[in-house]
C-alpha positions in Angstrom: 42.0 326.8 175.7 46.4 327.3 175.3 47.3 330.5 175.0 49.6 332.7 171.5 52.9 332.2 174.0 52.1 329.0 175.0 51.6 327.7 171.7 54.6 329.4 170.2 56.7 330.6 173.2 56.7 334.2 172.6 54.3 336.6 173.2 52.1 339.0 170.9 54.3 342.4 170.2 52.4 345.2 170.7 54.1 347.9 168.4 53.2 351.2 166.5 53.8 350.7 162.9 55.0 347.3 161.1 58.1 345.8 161.4 60.6 344.9 158.8 62.3 342.0 159.7 59.4 339.2 161.1 59.7 336.0 160.8 56.9 333.7 159.0 53.3 333.8 161.1 54.7 335.8 163.7 51.4 337.7 165.1 52.0 341.6 166.2 49.2 344.5 167.2 49.9 347.4 165.4 48.4 349.8 167.9 48.0 352.7 165.1 45.6 350.9 163.0 44.0 348.7 165.5 44.7 345.3 164.1 46.1 342.2 164.5 48.7 341.3 161.5 50.6 338.4 160.9 53.9 337.8 158.3 52.9 335.4 155.2 55.1 333.7 153.0 54.5 333.5 149.0 56.1 331.7 146.5 55.4 333.2 142.6 57.1 334.2 139.4 57.7 337.5 138.2 58.8 339.3 135.1 62.5 340.8 135.3 64.7 342.4 132.5 65.4 340.4 129.9 68.9 339.1 128.9 70.6 341.4 126.1 71.0 338.6 123.3 68.4 336.4 122.9 69.0 332.9 122.7 68.4 329.2 123.2 70.4 326.3 125.3 73.1 328.4 126.9 75.0 327.5 130.1 74.2 329.0 133.4 75.5 329.1 136.8 75.7 331.4 140.3 72.8 332.8 142.3 69.4 334.7 140.9 71.8 338.1 142.4 74.8 336.8 141.0 74.2 334.6 137.7 75.9 333.9 134.9 74.7 332.8 131.1 77.2 331.6 128.3 77.3 330.4 125.0 73.9 329.1 123.9 71.9 329.2 119.7 72.1 330.9 117.9 76.0 329.6 118.2 77.3 332.5 120.0 80.4 333.3 123.0 78.2 336.3 124.4 78.3 336.0 128.7 76.0 338.3 130.7 75.5 338.3 134.3 72.6 339.2 136.3 73.0 340.8 139.5 69.1 340.5 140.5 68.1 344.0 139.1 68.9 343.1 135.1 71.6 341.5 132.5 75.1 342.9 131.9 77.7 342.5 129.2 80.3 339.9 130.5 83.6 338.6 128.7 83.5 336.3 125.9 83.9 332.3 125.5 86.9 331.4 123.6 84.8 329.0 121.8 81.0 329.6 120.4 78.9 327.0 121.3 75.5 326.3 122.1 74.1 323.0 125.0 77.1 323.5 126.7 77.4 322.9 130.4 78.0 325.0 133.2 79.0 325.3 137.2 80.3 327.1 139.9 79.6 331.2 140.4 79.9 334.2 139.3 83.5 335.0 140.0 84.9 330.9 140.0 82.3 329.1 137.0 82.5 327.0 134.5 81.6 326.1 130.7 82.2 322.8 129.3 81.3 320.9 126.1 78.6 321.8 124.4 77.7 322.0 119.9 79.8 324.2 117.7 78.6 325.4 115.0 79.4 322.7 112.5 76.1 320.8 111.8 76.0 319.5 115.8 79.2 318.8 116.4 80.2 317.7 120.2 83.4 319.6 121.5 85.2 318.8 124.8 86.7 321.7 125.5 86.2 323.2 128.8 86.8 327.2 130.2 86.6 328.5 133.4 85.3 332.3 134.3 86.8 334.5 136.9 83.8 336.9 136.6 85.3 338.8 134.0 87.1 336.5 131.8 87.5 332.7 130.1 90.4 330.9 130.3 90.6 327.2 128.5 91.7 324.1 130.8 92.3 320.6 130.1 89.3 318.9 127.9 86.7 316.4 128.9 87.4 312.9 128.2 84.5 312.2 126.0 83.2 315.1 123.7 79.2 315.8 124.8 76.1 318.4 124.9 73.7 318.9 127.3 75.2 317.6 130.2 73.4 318.2 133.8 76.6 320.0 135.9 77.1 320.9 139.0 79.5 321.5 141.9 82.4 323.7 141.8 85.7 325.0 139.5 87.5 322.6 142.6 85.4 319.7 142.6 83.0 319.5 139.6 80.6 317.1 138.4 79.5 316.2 135.0 76.7 313.5 134.2 75.0 312.4 131.1 74.8 314.8 127.8 74.4 313.6 124.1 76.9 312.5 122.1 75.7 312.6 118.6 72.5 311.7 118.6 72.5 309.4 121.9 71.8 310.4 124.7 74.8 308.9 127.3 75.5 308.1 131.0 79.1 308.5 131.2 79.9 311.0 134.4 83.0 313.1 135.1 84.7 314.9 138.0 86.9 318.0 137.4 89.6 318.5 140.4 90.6 322.4 139.4 93.5 321.0 136.8 91.7 317.7 134.7 88.7 315.7 134.2 88.5 311.8 135.1 85.9 309.0 134.5 83.8 308.1 137.5 80.8 305.9 138.0 77.7 306.4 135.4 74.2 307.3 135.9 71.3 304.2 136.0 69.2 306.5 133.3 70.8 308.1 130.1 69.8 311.1 129.6 70.4 314.8 127.9 69.3 318.3 129.0 69.1 317.2 132.5 69.7 319.5 135.6 72.2 319.2 138.2 72.4 321.0 141.5 74.8 320.1 145.0 78.1 319.3 145.5 80.5 317.1 144.4 79.4 314.8 147.7 75.6 315.3 148.0 74.6 315.7 144.3 71.3 315.4 142.2 70.6 315.7 138.9 66.7 315.6 137.4 64.8 315.5 134.3 66.2 315.3 130.6 65.6 313.7 127.3 66.4 310.4 126.5 65.9 310.2 123.0 63.3 311.1 120.7 60.3 311.6 121.8 61.3 310.0 125.3 61.2 312.8 128.7 62.6 311.5 132.2 60.9 312.1 135.6 63.9 310.5 137.5 66.4 312.1 140.1 69.5 310.3 140.9 71.4 311.6 144.0 75.5 311.5 144.3 77.8 310.7 146.9 81.1 311.3 145.4 81.2 307.4 144.4 77.7 306.0 143.1 74.4 306.8 142.6 71.2 306.1 144.4 67.2 307.3 142.6 65.5 309.7 144.5 61.8 310.7 143.7 60.5 311.1 140.7 59.3 314.7 138.8 55.8 315.0 138.9 56.3 316.3 135.2 58.8 314.1 133.0 60.4 316.7 130.9 63.6 317.7 129.3 65.0 320.9 128.5 64.2 322.9 131.9 66.1 325.0 134.1 66.4 324.7 137.7 68.8 324.4 140.4 69.4 324.4 144.3 73.1 325.7 145.2 74.9 324.0 147.3 72.3 322.4 149.0 70.2 321.4 145.9 70.2 317.6 147.3 67.4 318.6 150.2 66.9 321.5 148.3 65.8 321.6 144.6 63.9 323.4 141.8 62.9 322.6 138.7 60.9 324.7 136.0 59.8 325.2 132.5 60.9 322.7 129.6 59.7 320.1 126.6 57.5 317.1 128.2 55.7 313.9 126.6 52.9 314.0 124.8 52.4 315.8 121.0 55.1 318.3 122.1 53.8 320.7 124.8 56.0 323.0 127.3 55.7 323.1 130.6 54.8 326.3 132.5 55.0 324.0 136.0 57.5 324.6 138.7 58.7 321.8 141.5 61.0 321.5 144.6 62.8 318.8 146.3 63.4 318.0 149.5 65.9 315.3 149.4 62.5 312.5 149.1 59.6 314.0 147.2 59.3 316.7 144.3 56.2 319.1 145.3 54.2 320.9 142.6 54.4 324.6 143.5 51.7 326.7 143.0 53.2 328.8 141.2 53.8 328.6 137.4 56.1 330.7 135.0 53.8 333.0 133.6 55.0 331.4 129.5 56.7 328.8 128.6 60.3 328.5 128.0 62.2 325.5 127.3 65.7 325.1 126.2 67.1 328.2 127.8 68.9 328.5 130.6 70.7 325.1 131.3 72.5 324.7 134.5 71.9 324.9 138.1 71.3 328.6 138.8 70.1 330.0 142.5 68.3 327.9 145.3 64.9 326.6 145.8 64.0 330.1 147.1 65.4 332.3 145.0 66.1 331.3 141.5 65.8 332.8 137.2 64.9 331.2 133.9 66.0 333.3 131.3 66.4 332.4 127.4 65.1 329.7 125.9 61.9 329.3 123.7 58.5 330.2 123.9 57.3 326.4 123.0 58.4 323.1 122.9 59.2 322.9 119.0 62.8 323.6 117.9 60.9 326.2 115.4 59.6 328.1 118.1 60.8 331.7 118.5 63.8 332.5 120.6 63.1 335.0 123.4 64.9 337.2 125.3 62.4 336.9 128.4 63.6 336.8 132.3 61.6 335.1 134.8 62.4 335.2 138.7 60.9 332.9 141.5 60.8 334.1 144.9 59.6 332.0 147.9 59.8 335.1 150.3 58.0 336.8 152.6 58.5 340.1 150.8 55.8 340.7 147.8 58.2 341.7 144.7 57.0 344.2 142.2 59.3 344.5 139.2 60.2 347.2 137.1 57.7 348.1 134.6 56.3 350.6 131.9 52.4 351.9 132.2 50.7 353.3 129.6 49.5 357.1 130.9 47.2 359.2 128.2 47.9 359.6 124.6 48.7 362.8 122.9 46.5 364.8 121.6 48.7 364.7 118.3 51.0 361.3 117.4 54.6 363.0 116.6 58.0 362.2 116.8 61.3 363.9 116.9 59.7 365.0 120.0 62.3 368.0 121.7 62.0 367.2 125.5 59.9 364.3 127.9 60.6 365.6 131.7 59.8 364.4 134.7 59.2 367.2 137.8 61.7 365.4 141.1 58.8 366.6 143.4 56.5 363.7 143.0 54.0 365.5 140.5 54.7 364.1 137.2 54.5 366.7 135.0 55.6 366.5 130.9 55.6 368.8 127.8 55.7 367.5 124.3 57.2 369.3 121.0 55.9 367.9 118.1 57.2 367.3 115.1 56.6 370.1 112.4 53.0 371.7 113.8 55.3 373.9 116.6 52.3 373.0 118.9 53.5 372.0 122.4 52.0 370.0 124.9 51.5 369.9 128.4 51.2 367.0 130.9 49.3 367.6 134.2 49.5 364.1 136.1 46.2 363.4 134.4 45.7 364.9 130.8 47.5 366.6 128.1 46.6 370.0 127.5 47.8 372.5 124.2 50.0 375.2 125.3 51.8 377.8 123.2 53.1 377.5 119.3 56.6 377.4 118.8 58.0 380.5 116.5 59.7 378.2 114.2 57.7 374.8 113.3 60.4 372.0 113.0 61.2 367.7 114.0 64.4 366.2 114.8 65.3 369.8 117.4 66.8 369.1 120.7 66.1 370.6 124.4 65.6 370.7 128.3 64.3 371.9 131.0 61.1 371.9 132.6 57.7 372.6 132.4 57.6 376.0 133.1 61.4 376.8 131.6 62.3 375.0 128.3 64.7 375.9 125.6 65.0 374.1 122.0 67.5 374.5 119.8 68.6 373.3 115.6 66.0 370.7 113.7 64.8 370.1 110.3 62.5 371.7 108.1 62.1 369.3 104.3 62.8 369.1 102.3 66.9 370.0 103.2 66.7 372.8 105.6 68.7 372.5 109.6 67.5 375.1 111.4 69.9 377.1 113.9 66.6 378.7 115.7 66.6 378.7 119.7 63.8 379.1 121.6 62.9 379.8 125.3 59.3 378.5 127.1 58.0 379.6 130.3 55.0 377.9 131.1 52.8 379.0 128.0 54.5 381.0 125.4 57.3 380.5 123.3 60.0 383.2 122.9 63.1 383.6 120.9 66.8 382.9 122.1 70.6 383.4 120.2 70.4 381.6 117.9 72.9 378.6 117.3 76.3 379.4 115.8 75.5 376.9 112.8 72.5 375.0 111.5 72.1 371.5 112.7 70.2 368.7 113.7 69.3 364.7 115.4 71.7 366.5 117.8 70.8 366.1 121.7 70.3 368.1 124.4 69.3 368.6 127.9 70.1 370.4 131.1 68.0 374.0 132.3 67.3 376.8 130.1 70.4 378.6 131.4 72.7 375.5 131.1 72.3 373.4 128.3 73.9 371.2 126.2 73.9 370.9 122.3 76.1 367.4 121.1 75.9 364.9 118.7 75.2 366.9 115.9 74.9 366.9 112.3 75.7 370.0 110.6 75.6 370.5 106.8 76.2 368.0 105.8 78.5 365.9 108.3 78.0 364.6 111.4 80.3 366.2 113.8 82.1 366.2 117.5 81.4 369.5 118.3 79.7 370.2 122.4 77.7 373.5 122.5 77.0 375.2 125.6 73.8 377.5 126.2 74.0 380.1 129.3 70.5 381.3 128.6 72.3 384.6 126.7 74.6 382.5 124.1 76.5 380.1 122.4 80.1 378.4 123.6 81.8 375.8 122.4 82.3 373.0 125.0 85.0 370.0 124.5 84.8 367.8 121.6 83.5 364.2 121.4 85.9 361.2 120.8 83.8 360.2 117.9 81.4 362.2 115.6 77.9 360.9 115.5 74.7 361.8 115.5 71.2 360.7 116.8 72.6 359.4 120.3 71.3 359.9 123.5 72.2 362.7 125.8 72.1 362.5 130.1 72.9 365.6 132.0 72.8 366.1 135.5 71.0 369.3 135.7 71.8 372.5 136.3 75.1 371.9 134.9 77.0 371.3 132.0 79.8 369.9 134.3 78.7 366.1 134.1 77.2 364.5 131.4 77.1 361.2 129.2 76.4 360.8 125.7 75.6 357.2 124.3 75.0 355.5 121.3 74.0 357.2 118.1 74.1 357.2 114.3 75.3 354.8 113.0 74.3 352.5 115.3 76.9 352.2 117.8 77.3 351.2 121.8 80.1 353.7 122.1 79.4 356.2 125.4 81.1 359.0 126.4 81.4 360.7 129.8 82.0 364.9 130.4 83.2 366.4 133.4 83.1 369.9 131.7 86.2 370.3 129.2 86.7 366.6 128.3 85.0 363.7 126.9 86.2 360.5 128.0 85.5 356.6 126.6 83.2 355.3 128.6 81.8 351.7 128.8 79.5 350.8 126.0 76.3 350.2 126.3 74.4 347.0 126.1 73.1 347.5 122.5 74.3 349.2 119.5 71.6 351.7 119.1 70.3 355.4 118.1 67.3 357.8 118.8 66.8 356.3 122.6 65.0 358.3 125.0 66.8 358.9 128.1 66.5 359.8 131.6 68.5 361.0 134.9 71.8 362.1 135.7 75.6 361.3 135.2 75.7 358.5 137.4 72.1 357.0 137.4 70.9 356.7 134.1 67.9 355.1 131.8 68.2 355.1 128.6 64.8 352.6 126.5 63.4 352.8 123.1 65.6 353.1 119.4 66.0 352.4 116.4 68.1 349.4 115.6 65.5 348.5 114.2 62.7 349.8 116.0 63.4 348.6 120.1 61.4 348.3 123.0 64.7 347.8 125.4 66.2 349.8 127.5 69.7 349.8 130.1 70.0 351.2 133.2 73.5 352.7 134.2 74.3 352.6 138.0 77.8 354.7 137.3 79.8 351.3 137.2 78.2 348.9 134.7 74.7 349.0 132.0 72.3 345.9 132.4 68.8 345.6 131.0 65.9 346.7 132.4 62.3 346.5 131.5 61.2 346.8 128.1 58.5 349.5 127.2 55.4 348.5 125.4 55.5 349.6 122.0 59.0 349.3 120.4 60.1 353.2 118.4 62.8 355.0 118.3 61.5 357.9 121.3 64.3 361.1 120.8 63.0 362.5 124.0 65.2 363.3 126.6 65.5 365.5 129.9 63.5 363.6 132.4 65.0 364.6 136.6 65.4 361.0 137.5 66.1 357.4 135.9 63.3 355.9 137.9 60.8 358.4 136.6 61.0 358.3 133.0 58.3 359.3 130.3 58.8 357.8 126.6 56.6 360.3 124.8 55.5 359.7 121.3 58.1 358.6 118.6 58.5 356.9 115.4 56.4 354.6 113.7 54.7 358.1 114.6 52.5 357.3 117.6 50.7 359.1 120.4 51.2 356.7 123.0 53.0 357.9 126.2 54.3 355.4 129.1 55.5 356.0 132.5 58.7 354.0 133.8 58.2 352.4 137.7 61.7 350.9 139.2 61.1 347.9 141.2 60.5 347.6 144.7 59.6 345.2 147.7 57.4 345.5 150.6 56.7 342.7 153.4 53.9 340.4 152.7 51.6 341.8 156.0 48.3 340.1 156.2 45.7 341.9 158.8 44.1 339.1 160.8 40.1 338.8 161.2 37.5 337.5 163.4 33.9 336.3 162.2 
């Protein structure tokens, strides 16, 4: 019998721990566990952070970790960029459009054609994207929408598309300056997908007129088109990609199929000859979403679109990621924790301990009863001296502080109270009564800003040292019910974001001055907060009641996993952005959720014998 080394040319490695970079099928012996192991490759779709602006029929281009979505329905100029973790706001298109084509990469991409919002009027304008802004370029020779596109901004190709109600076969090439007419494709169609380069390109799928969907694949050599292998599932308004190697390694997914208007969750990959149906399927139908070639046959995504094939189906913000890899990728998520004993909103504090121990406390609307969370259940604790809501606070489960608040019908509060883990005692009162402000920081270095003081919103920042209140720098824009994120044990590094009236405004604090900071992704107020100035998470809000969340990495805000129950949260103070808690909220609820960030782990199999 042949040995493993004779078959594979390698010996079985003897290791004390599992490696991090083994290739598929490689076997080793783990001496610690006393088992033989091997690396598996898997292919799967997983949920990812939603796009910021829900839309269908937008142009897409780039890679899975540097993708662009531009335009879409409802007619928009919005551009978003995806970095493999979440979506952030990019530069706006010059012309609002939907069903536009896209090609290139994030720092050198194009959008062309599409419909305007004037009754499905085809347009011929095209624009180039440099990673931050769009610049108008020379127009297409034939105005059209929903074309297949591939290549680069100096050697691009568009094929087919819709001109009025008719599917077309016209092809044009872009040389970095202008568009020229080239050899037509064989099968007229619109809403197909393209991949590859000008001399090694491919388009597949598409619509060829009601109610027909195409399974045709055509390959381009820079001069002529030849037939390739057919898709197993004929479909239009699909998504897909393949990058520069798309002609020999493409991927197709989702879309509308033939028959009684059903949608598809099927994924297929192309090897240059044959399409193979993958065992990985989309979790939900997405049709007419991210159009254009994005990613490769082993790492791509599908974003936006409709939940069904009908044009009346709801437009969604859903993003799904496909990976064929030796790693197991677990996306960021919110998971349910035990519910509060008392449903409430206007909560003052939500805290997660840094020492790997989940801890929380909740100060309710008006009852004054405090609840502490020990990692498994909530327990009633000390009662506040002044029962109120719309208060703010910060600190830990054993050393907290709250201040301000509101008692109906119209009584703003000055009371400050300190908590030692079991009981509340009076602290120094605020110099002015306030409500709906944002608080953060420990008991001896707390902040309070974005306050509604009778009768107006003020831009004052108040600082507490455990004994007295002083005045800090003033916000540039007075507002209330924003989110405050502050570094532990300091009053010299903070972010104040959002607020009412709904705004995307963000400001950073250096201990003396508030300075304009990059805007958050969605105008909102009354959100939950977690983290520190350079690594923050906001979630929920009222714009109206929202499930959205966004991460800040000290450079850009990007979308993140939605909380399960849309609501305003009004709680801040979580020690890290990766261990946040959403506690209660409005509409009044006892729901509690915990955030877990995305993780990646090696996909190992233990080999057993029978």
